[in-house]
C-alpha positions as CSV (number, residue, x, y, z in Angstrom):
1,X,0.0,0.0,0.0
2,X,2.8,2.4,0.9
3,X,4.6,1.6,-2.4
4,X,1.5,2.4,-4.3
5,X,1.1,5.7,-2.4
6,X,4.8,6.5,-3.1
7,X,4.5,5.8,-6.8
8,X,1.3,8.0,-6.9
9,X,3.2,10.8,-5.1
10,X,6.1,10.6,-7.5
11,X,3.8,11.0,-10.5
12,X,1.2,13.5,-9.2
13,X,1.6,17.0,-10.6
14,X,0.1,19.2,-7.8
15,X,2.5,19.1,-4.9
16,X,6.3,19.6,-5.4
17,X,7.2,18.3,-1.9
18,X,5.5,15.0,-2.5
19,X,7.1,14.5,-5.9
20,X,10.6,14.8,-4.3
21,X,9.7,13.2,-1.0
22,X,7.0,10.6,-1.5
23,X,5.1,9.5,1.6
24,X,7.2,11.3,4.1
25,X,6.3,14.6,2.4
26,X,2.8,14.1,3.6
27,X,3.9,14.7,7.2
28,X,4.2,18.4,6.2
29,X,0.4,18.6,5.9
30,X,-0.2,16.6,9.0
31,X,1.9,18.9,11.2
32,X,0.4,21.9,9.5
33,X,-3.0,20.6,10.4
34,X,-2.2,20.2,14.1
35,X,0.0,23.3,14.3
36,X,-2.6,25.5,16.0
37,X,-3.2,22.9,18.7
38,X,0.5,22.3,19.3
39,X,1.1,26.1,19.6
40,X,-1.8,26.6,21.9
41,X,-1.1,23.7,24.3
42,X,2.7,23.5,24.3
43,X,4.4,26.7,22.9
44,X,2.1,29.7,23.5
45,X,3.1,31.9,26.4
46,X,0.6,33.0,29.0
47,X,0.4,36.5,27.6
48,X,0.6,35.7,23.8
49,X,-2.6,37.1,22.4
50,X,-3.9,34.9,19.5
51,X,-6.3,36.7,19.7
52,X,-6.9,36.1,23.4
53,X,-4.0,35.1,25.6
54,X,-4.0,32.0,27.8
55,X,-4.1,34.3,30.9
56,X,-7.3,36.0,29.6
57,X,-9.0,32.7,28.8
58,X,-8.0,31.1,32.1
59,X,-9.4,34.1,34.0
60,X,-12.8,33.7,32.3
61,X,-12.8,29.9,32.8
62,X,-12.0,30.3,36.5
63,X,-14.8,32.9,37.1
64,X,-17.3,30.9,35.0
65,X,-16.7,27.8,37.1
66,X,-16.8,29.8,40.3
67,X,-13.2,29.0,41.0
68,X,-10.6,31.3,42.5
69,X,-9.0,33.6,40.0
70,X,-6.4,34.8,42.5
71,X,-2.7,34.6,41.6
72,X,0.3,33.9,43.9
73,X,3.8,35.4,43.9
74,X,3.0,38.6,42.0
75,X,2.3,39.8,38.5
76,X,3.6,38.2,35.3
77,X,3.2,41.4,33.4
78,X,6.2,43.7,32.7
79,X,5.1,46.9,34.4
80,X,7.9,48.8,32.8
81,X,6.9,48.0,29.2
82,X,5.6,50.7,27.0
83,X,1.8,50.6,26.9
84,X,1.4,49.1,30.4
85,X,-1.8,50.4,32.0
86,X,-3.2,50.6,35.5
87,X,-5.8,52.3,37.6
88,X,-4.6,54.7,40.3
89,X,-5.8,53.7,43.7
90,X,-6.8,55.9,46.6
91,X,-5.2,56.2,50.0
92,X,-8.8,56.2,51.3
93,X,-10.5,53.2,49.7
94,X,-14.3,53.3,49.7
95,X,-16.5,50.5,51.0
96,X,-17.1,47.8,48.3
97,X,-20.4,48.6,46.6
98,X,-23.1,46.1,45.7
99,X,-22.5,45.1,42.0
100,X,-26.3,44.8,41.6
101,X,-26.4,48.7,41.7
102,X,-24.1,48.9,38.6
103,X,-26.9,49.8,36.2
104,X,-27.7,52.8,34.0
105,X,-31.1,54.0,32.6
106,X,-31.3,54.0,28.8
107,X,-34.2,55.6,27.0
108,X,-37.3,56.9,28.8
109,X,-38.4,59.4,26.2
110,X,-42.0,60.6,25.8
111,X,-43.1,59.0,29.0
112,X,-41.9,55.5,28.3
113,X,-40.0,53.8,31.1
114,X,-36.2,53.5,30.6
115,X,-34.4,50.2,30.5
116,X,-32.2,49.8,33.6
117,X,-29.2,48.1,31.9
118,X,-26.3,46.3,33.5
119,X,-23.0,47.9,32.6
120,X,-21.8,44.4,31.3
121,X,-23.9,42.6,28.7
122,X,-23.7,39.9,26.0
123,X,-22.6,41.4,22.6
124,X,-24.4,40.7,19.3
125,X,-24.0,37.0,18.2
126,X,-26.6,35.6,15.9
127,X,-28.3,32.2,15.9
128,X,-26.8,30.6,12.9
129,X,-23.3,31.8,13.8
130,X,-23.9,30.2,17.3
131,X,-25.6,27.0,18.0
132,X,-29.1,26.6,19.4
133,X,-27.7,25.3,22.7
134,X,-25.2,28.3,22.9
135,X,-28.1,30.8,22.4
136,X,-30.2,28.9,25.1
137,X,-27.3,29.0,27.6
138,X,-26.5,32.6,27.0
139,X,-30.1,33.7,27.4
140,X,-30.7,31.7,30.5
141,X,-27.5,33.0,32.0
142,X,-28.6,36.6,31.2
143,X,-31.9,35.9,32.9
144,X,-30.2,34.5,36.0
145,X,-27.9,37.5,36.2
146,X,-30.3,40.2,35.1
147,X,-28.3,41.5,32.2
148,X,-29.0,41.8,28.5
149,X,-28.4,39.5,25.6
150,X,-28.0,41.1,22.1
151,X,-29.6,38.9,19.4
152,X,-27.2,39.8,16.6
153,X,-28.6,40.6,13.2
154,X,-29.9,37.1,12.7
155,X,-33.1,38.1,14.5
156,X,-35.0,36.4,17.4
157,X,-35.0,32.7,17.3
158,X,-37.1,30.4,19.4
159,X,-34.0,29.7,21.5
160,X,-33.7,33.3,22.4
161,X,-37.3,33.2,23.8
162,X,-37.1,29.9,25.6
163,X,-35.7,31.3,28.9
164,X,-37.2,34.8,28.7
165,X,-33.9,36.7,29.4
166,X,-33.7,40.4,28.5
167,X,-33.1,40.9,24.7
168,X,-31.6,43.7,22.7
169,X,-33.0,43.1,19.2
170,X,-30.4,44.0,16.6
171,X,-31.6,44.8,13.1
172,X,-29.0,44.8,10.3
173,X,-29.2,45.7,6.6
174,X,-31.1,42.4,5.8
175,X,-33.9,43.5,8.2
176,X,-34.2,39.9,9.4
177,X,-37.3,39.3,11.4
178,X,-39.0,42.4,10.0
179,X,-38.6,42.3,6.3
180,X,-40.7,42.0,3.2
181,X,-40.3,39.3,0.6
182,X,-38.0,41.6,-1.4
183,X,-35.8,42.4,1.6
184,X,-37.1,45.8,2.5
185,X,-38.1,46.9,6.0
186,X,-41.6,45.8,7.0
187,X,-43.1,48.1,9.7
188,X,-46.0,45.8,10.4
189,X,-43.8,42.8,11.2
190,X,-41.4,45.0,13.2
191,X,-44.3,46.4,15.3
192,X,-45.4,42.8,16.1
193,X,-42.0,41.7,17.1
194,X,-41.1,44.8,19.1
195,X,-44.2,44.5,21.2
196,X,-42.8,41.4,22.9
197,X,-42.0,42.5,26.5
198,X,-38.8,40.3,26.4
199,X,-37.4,42.8,23.9
200,X,-36.0,45.7,26.0
201,X,-34.2,47.7,23.4
202,X,-33.9,47.9,19.6
203,X,-30.5,48.3,17.9
204,X,-29.9,49.3,14.3
205,X,-26.6,47.9,13.1
206,X,-24.8,50.2,10.6
207,X,-21.5,48.3,10.6
208,X,-19.6,45.6,12.5
209,X,-16.1,45.9,13.9
210,X,-14.6,42.8,12.5
211,X,-15.8,43.5,8.9
212,X,-17.0,47.1,8.6
213,X,-18.6,48.0,5.3
214,X,-18.8,44.3,4.3
215,X,-22.0,42.5,3.7
216,X,-22.6,38.8,4.4
217,X,-24.1,35.7,2.9
218,X,-25.4,32.6,4.4
219,X,-25.3,30.0,1.7
220,X,-28.6,28.4,0.7
221,X,-27.6,24.9,1.9
222,X,-27.2,26.3,5.5
223,X,-30.6,28.1,5.4
224,X,-32.6,25.4,7.3
225,X,-36.3,25.7,7.9
226,X,-35.4,26.9,11.4
227,X,-33.1,29.7,10.3
228,X,-35.5,30.6,7.5
229,X,-38.4,31.0,10.0
230,X,-36.3,33.1,12.3
231,X,-35.0,35.4,9.6
232,X,-38.0,35.5,7.4
233,X,-36.3,34.2,4.3
234,X,-37.0,31.3,1.9
235,X,-35.7,27.9,2.9
236,X,-32.6,26.8,0.8
237,X,-31.9,30.1,-0.8
238,X,-28.9,32.3,-0.2
239,X,-29.5,34.7,2.7
240,X,-27.9,38.0,1.9
241,X,-27.0,40.9,4.3
242,X,-26.2,43.8,2.0
243,X,-23.2,46.0,2.7
244,X,-25.5,49.1,3.1
245,X,-29.1,49.8,4.2
246,X,-31.8,50.4,1.7
247,X,-34.1,52.4,4.0
248,X,-31.9,55.5,4.2
249,X,-29.1,57.1,2.3
250,X,-28.3,60.3,4.1
251,X,-27.8,61.2,7.8
252,X,-31.1,63.0,7.9
253,X,-32.9,59.9,6.6
254,X,-31.1,57.7,9.1
255,X,-32.2,59.7,12.2
256,X,-35.7,59.9,10.9
257,X,-35.7,56.1,10.4
258,X,-34.5,55.7,14.0
259,X,-37.4,58.0,15.1
260,X,-39.8,55.8,13.2
261,X,-38.4,52.7,14.9
262,X,-39.0,54.3,18.3
263,X,-42.5,55.2,17.3
264,X,-43.4,51.7,16.1
265,X,-41.7,50.2,19.2
266,X,-44.0,52.5,21.4
267,X,-41.1,54.3,23.1
268,X,-38.8,51.4,23.8
269,X,-35.1,52.6,23.7
270,X,-33.8,52.6,20.1
271,X,-30.1,52.9,19.3
272,X,-27.5,52.2,16.6
273,X,-24.3,50.3,16.5
274,X,-21.3,51.1,14.3
275,X,-17.6,50.7,13.8
276,X,-16.4,54.2,13.1
277,X,-14.8,54.8,9.7
278,X,-14.7,58.2,8.0
279,X,-15.2,60.7,10.9
280,X,-17.2,63.3,8.9
281,X,-19.9,60.7,8.3
282,X,-20.6,60.2,12.0
283,X,-20.4,63.9,12.5
284,X,-23.0,64.3,9.7
285,X,-25.3,62.0,11.7
286,X,-24.8,64.2,14.8
287,X,-25.6,67.3,12.8
288,X,-28.7,65.6,11.5
289,X,-29.7,64.8,15.2
290,X,-29.3,68.5,16.1
291,X,-31.3,69.7,13.0
292,X,-34.2,67.3,13.5
293,X,-34.2,66.9,17.3
294,X,-34.4,63.2,16.7
295,X,-31.6,61.2,18.3
296,X,-30.9,57.6,19.3
297,X,-31.2,56.7,22.9
298,X,-27.8,55.0,22.7
299,X,-24.9,54.3,20.4
300,X,-22.8,51.1,20.6
301,X,-19.2,51.6,19.4
302,X,-17.8,48.4,18.0
303,X,-14.0,48.4,17.6
304,X,-12.1,46.9,14.7
305,X,-10.7,44.3,17.1
306,X,-14.2,42.8,17.5
307,X,-14.9,39.2,16.7
308,X,-16.9,37.5,13.9
309,X,-17.6,34.0,12.7
310,X,-15.7,34.7,9.4
311,X,-14.3,37.8,7.7
312,X,-11.8,38.5,4.9
313,X,-8.3,38.9,6.4
314,X,-7.8,42.4,5.1
315,X,-11.1,43.5,6.7
316,X,-10.3,42.0,10.1
317,X,-6.7,43.3,10.1
318,X,-6.8,46.6,8.2
319,X,-10.2,48.2,8.1
320,X,-12.1,50.2,10.7
321,X,-11.1,52.2,13.8
322,X,-10.0,50.4,17.0
323,X,-12.5,50.6,19.8
324,X,-10.7,53.0,22.2
325,X,-10.1,55.6,19.5
326,X,-13.7,55.1,18.2
327,X,-15.1,55.5,21.7
328,X,-13.2,58.7,22.4
329,X,-14.2,60.1,19.1
330,X,-17.9,59.4,19.5
331,X,-17.8,60.6,23.1
332,X,-16.0,63.9,22.2
333,X,-18.3,64.5,19.2
334,X,-21.4,64.2,21.2
335,X,-19.9,66.4,24.0
336,X,-18.8,69.0,21.5
337,X,-22.3,69.0,19.9
338,X,-24.0,69.3,23.3
339,X,-25.8,66.0,23.0
340,X,-23.8,63.7,25.3
341,X,-26.1,63.9,28.3
342,X,-29.0,62.7,26.1
343,X,-27.3,59.7,24.5
344,X,-25.8,56.8,26.2
345,X,-22.7,55.0,24.8
346,X,-21.9,51.3,24.9
347,X,-18.5,49.9,23.8
348,X,-17.5,46.4,22.6
349,X,-14.1,45.0,21.6
350,X,-12.0,42.3,23.4
351,X,-13.5,42.9,26.9
352,X,-13.1,40.0,29.3
353,X,-11.9,41.4,32.6
354,X,-13.0,44.0,35.2
355,X,-10.0,46.2,34.2
356,X,-11.1,46.0,30.6
357,X,-14.5,47.3,31.6
358,X,-13.1,50.0,33.9
359,X,-10.7,51.3,31.3
360,X,-13.4,51.7,28.7
361,X,-15.8,53.4,31.2
362,X,-12.9,55.8,32.1
363,X,-12.7,56.8,28.4
364,X,-16.4,57.8,28.2
365,X,-18.5,54.6,27.8
366,X,-21.6,54.1,29.9
367,X,-21.6,50.3,29.6
368,X,-19.8,47.5,27.8
369,X,-20.6,44.4,25.8
370,X,-18.6,41.2,25.4
371,X,-19.0,38.5,22.8
372,X,-16.0,36.2,22.9
373,X,-15.7,36.6,26.7
374,X,-19.1,35.0,27.1
375,X,-18.2,32.4,24.5
376,X,-15.3,31.3,26.7
377,X,-17.7,31.1,29.6
378,X,-19.7,28.6,27.4
379,X,-16.6,26.5,27.0
380,X,-15.0,28.0,23.8
381,X,-11.4,26.9,23.5
382,X,-10.4,29.3,20.8
383,X,-9.9,26.6,18.2
384,X,-10.4,29.3,15.5
385,X,-12.8,27.0,13.6
386,X,-16.0,29.1,13.9
387,X,-16.3,29.3,10.1
388,X,-16.0,25.6,9.5
389,X,-19.1,24.3,11.3
390,X,-16.8,22.0,13.2
391,X,-16.6,23.8,16.5
392,X,-15.2,21.1,18.9
393,X,-17.3,22.3,21.9
394,X,-20.7,23.0,20.3
395,X,-20.6,26.8,20.5
396,X,-20.3,27.9,16.9
397,X,-21.8,25.1,14.9
398,X,-25.1,23.9,13.5
399,X,-24.0,20.2,13.6
400,X,-26.5,18.4,16.0
401,X,-23.8,15.9,17.1
402,X,-21.4,18.7,18.0
403,X,-24.0,20.8,19.7
404,X,-24.8,18.1,22.2
405,X,-21.4,18.8,23.8
406,X,-22.8,22.0,25.2
407,X,-25.1,21.2,28.2
408,X,-27.4,24.2,28.6
409,X,-28.1,24.2,32.4
410,X,-24.4,23.8,33.2
411,X,-23.2,26.4,30.7
412,X,-26.0,28.9,31.6
413,X,-24.7,28.8,35.2
414,X,-21.2,29.5,34.0
415,X,-22.4,32.5,32.0
416,X,-24.1,33.8,35.1
417,X,-21.0,33.1,37.3
418,X,-18.7,34.9,34.8
419,X,-20.9,38.0,34.8
420,X,-21.4,38.0,38.6
421,X,-17.7,37.4,39.5
422,X,-16.5,40.0,37.0
423,X,-18.9,42.6,38.5
424,X,-17.6,41.7,41.9
425,X,-14.0,42.2,40.8
426,X,-15.0,45.5,39.3
427,X,-16.6,46.6,42.6
428,X,-13.4,45.8,44.4
429,X,-11.3,47.7,41.9
430,X,-13.6,50.7,42.2
431,X,-13.4,50.6,46.0
432,X,-9.6,50.6,45.8
433,X,-9.8,53.8,43.7
434,X,-12.1,55.4,46.3
435,X,-15.3,55.1,44.1
436,X,-18.6,53.4,44.7
437,X,-20.1,53.4,41.1
438,X,-18.6,52.8,37.7
439,X,-20.1,56.1,36.4
440,X,-17.6,58.0,38.6
441,X,-14.6,56.6,36.6
442,X,-12.9,59.3,34.5
443,X,-9.7,59.5,32.3
444,X,-7.8,60.8,35.3
445,X,-8.1,57.4,37.0
446,X,-6.5,55.5,34.1
447,X,-2.7,55.6,33.7
448,X,-0.4,54.4,30.9
449,X,3.3,54.0,30.7
450,X,4.6,55.9,27.6
451,X,8.4,55.3,28.1
452,X,10.7,53.6,30.5
453,X,10.8,56.7,32.7
454,X,7.4,58.3,32.1
455,X,3.7,57.6,32.8
456,X,0.8,59.7,31.9
457,X,-2.9,60.0,33.0
458,X,-5.3,59.4,30.1
459,X,-6.6,62.9,30.8
460,X,-3.1,64.1,29.7
461,X,-2.8,61.8,26.8
462,X,-6.0,62.5,25.0
463,X,-8.0,65.5,23.9
464,X,-11.4,66.0,25.7
465,X,-13.8,68.5,24.2
466,X,-15.9,70.9,26.3
467,X,-19.7,70.7,26.2
468,X,-21.1,72.4,23.1
469,X,-17.6,73.4,21.9
470,X,-18.2,72.4,18.3
471,X,-21.2,74.7,18.1
472,X,-19.2,77.8,18.6
473,X,-17.4,79.6,15.8
474,X,-14.2,79.9,17.8
475,X,-13.4,76.2,18.2
476,X,-9.9,75.3,16.9
477,X,-9.1,71.6,17.3
478,X,-7.0,70.3,14.4
479,X,-8.8,67.0,13.9
480,X,-12.3,67.7,15.3
481,X,-12.8,71.1,13.9
482,X,-11.6,70.1,10.4
483,X,-13.9,67.0,10.4
484,X,-16.8,69.0,11.7
485,X,-16.5,71.5,8.9
486,X,-16.5,68.6,6.3
487,X,-19.6,66.9,7.8
488,X,-23.1,67.3,6.2
489,X,-26.5,66.4,7.5
490,X,-28.0,66.0,4.1
491,X,-25.3,63.6,2.7
492,X,-22.6,61.3,3.7
493,X,-20.4,63.0,1.1
494,X,-17.8,65.7,2.1
495,X,-18.9,69.3,2.3
496,X,-17.5,71.4,-0.6
């Protein structure tokens, strides 16, 4: 048999290695196949991020299992390395606050009650990208912990509804769950869905961090009757998410569409999510908000370091603004336009620890979302096979045999534990800084090393605009002033 294989390798025209090294040349592909596992289990350092480090994953696993995440003998982090960050503590620590109080009101316009959101919620991940059991466990964990679960743009599946946890219904360019047969927005269907008391907020997705400006397609062979019913598309036909929305084409049309969504949802909080790209486009939206008086209840800032089931390499690596710069830009623009007090900001992008949450809140966010952090709580081992339908732990697959690995009651408890223990750690960090609520965090609490001999407060490192500054004729900020002058409310094009 080996002789036959060797003769075949010598003659085949496709692989040069096998023509010169029959049989043994095949080992190259074998070791290439198992290289990620060998690297992860034997070679990878504790702080090598690919994209999450072993230390980060271990922290989530420990908190999800309700095990101690304490460490002996001191930090493994080089505190003298450029970019090292820390929170300055107080010589008068405050009593540790109850993490259950770490909530913020979102919405509440026109007499409708606001949603009291946790400051740490599950980021947008669709049914279809995640398995039915993963969705069940996430939603049950959200119900146990009293925090929100974003549906992702794949709409609301029966598995989202099974345990009645709070939902944020994300609507993308495909308008799944509220679309007509030709893919346009269906106000009647939207109103029916939005009336469900389980849906606490509505989120219009403009772009996604991992692949901003890129549409998506779910091949027809993957559009099962279950997914078709959830999304409102035909069974067996390609399910397309266009790169751009069809219901609006200017900033003014966008904010009016948001206002219409709020009206149809009978006052429920309505917001939008985006990965920031060209700055004048977002500023055009803000100008449209001021002109019309219509504004979202919240904006979720998704960083380019965000996750996805699959994305072109160039989009994941080289497109879109990182989360911190995006967050600071959105926060400053709203402050400079005099709207920040009326619009809440959420932030998402590689958040897994209490420090991750605190650092984002210090830069201007009101709350945070995490996707892959909660996937680790479900048992994700970062096998990087989300796009293959062969997830080894049943998180990101539609294969029934692979899904059975994920036991919903056990993993729901882990989702709840991860959230609870992370909030507890945040409360202890805040107390050490002399604070009793995350809303008190500011850029002066966060410190970064910028050289071997120098550290700076974030309030010294970054520009922070004054309230209403962009509305005066005297503002002179190199970046913000120039972008504000280029922005138009009637078009996403540059002002001439």
